[in-house]
C-alpha atoms as one frame of an Amber mdcrd trajectory, in Angstrom:
protein
   5.689   3.047   7.153   2.292   1.435   7.535  -1.204   2.184   6.281  -4.170
   2.892   8.505  -7.911   3.239   8.469  -9.390   5.579  11.074 -13.126   5.307
  11.747 -14.760   8.285  13.481 -18.192   7.314  14.807 -20.745  10.049  15.482
 -22.707  10.074  18.730 -25.531   7.515  18.512 -29.022   8.074  19.914 -28.533
   5.061  22.213 -24.887   4.939  23.315 -25.331   1.778  25.396 -26.808  -0.166
  22.461 -24.079   1.140  20.147 -21.316   0.122  22.573 -22.838  -3.303  23.150
 -23.055  -4.027  19.412 -19.600  -2.600  18.728 -17.947  -4.606  21.499 -19.872
  -7.851  21.033 -20.281  -7.991  17.237 -18.354  -5.416  15.232 -14.975  -5.496
  16.968 -14.818  -9.318  16.792 -15.573  -9.081  13.046 -12.762  -6.556  12.608
 -10.259  -8.753  14.435 -10.740 -11.328  11.647  -9.466  -8.958   8.934  -6.532
 -10.632   7.171  -3.063  -9.196   7.809  -4.349  -6.634  10.320  -1.340  -5.497
  12.351  -3.139  -3.552  15.088  -6.612  -2.382  16.057  -7.238   0.214  18.756
 -10.452   1.724  20.044 -10.816   5.016  21.897 -13.967   6.335  23.513 -13.206
  10.053  23.781 -13.990  11.726  27.081 -15.159  15.304  27.656 -12.489  17.963
  27.217 -10.962  19.920  30.113 -13.850  22.377  29.877 -16.410  19.542  30.057
 -17.356  19.883  26.391 -18.745  16.797  24.673 -16.174  15.274  22.313 -16.837
  15.453  18.596 -17.032  11.649  18.266 -18.411   8.790  20.337 -15.763   6.266
  19.285 -12.568   6.298  17.256 -11.141   3.073  15.834  -7.712   2.825  14.222
  -6.784  -0.242  12.171  -3.272  -0.673  10.775  -1.831  -2.817   7.992   1.662
  -3.004   6.481   0.618  -1.306   3.234  -2.254   0.156   1.261  -2.314  -3.032
  -0.808  -2.631  -5.174   2.330  -5.498  -3.015   3.580  -7.237  -3.174   0.204
  -6.974  -6.941   0.045  -8.114  -7.251   3.649 -11.169  -5.071   3.115 -12.025
  -6.970  -0.091 -11.952 -10.292   1.786 -15.051 -12.007   3.161 -14.129 -10.706
   6.636 -13.809  -7.171   5.283 -17.143  -7.372   3.504 -18.799  -8.668   6.690
 -17.363  -5.825   8.773 -18.508  -3.189   6.270 -21.966  -4.762   5.984 -22.309
  -4.707   9.779 -22.033  -0.892   9.876 -25.708  -0.554   8.961 -26.586  -2.531
  12.106 -25.262   0.034  14.585 -23.703   3.122  12.947 -26.896   4.895  11.927
 -25.635   8.224  13.317 -22.830   8.114  10.774 -19.187   7.218  10.532 -16.332
   8.955   8.736 -13.557   6.749   7.360 -10.082   8.162   6.765  -7.243   6.168
   5.234  -3.628   6.925   4.562  -0.002   6.125   5.236   1.064   6.406   8.851
   4.329   6.452  10.729   5.192   6.253  14.393   6.708   9.437  15.761   7.519
   8.230  19.282
């Protein structure tokens, strides 16, 4: 079992500026988090009915344990990544954490 942080980013006023900052600044900061096992990013597309997805971007970061995630987020790299949120996530972000397991 591993431990993950899921970040659900609301739709920004300027999607292009958000994506540029996320890809060029924030994601590289996140890749420096100590003991990070994986980091995936999804940009949800409209549903089958064409409805706008609830979130603009979903990021999932995985560590081996809650303790590893806590230490990683308390590191200088973790503090830098959290501090960067104010630079691009003004529309809001919801963070969920918890144990995770692979089903398939």
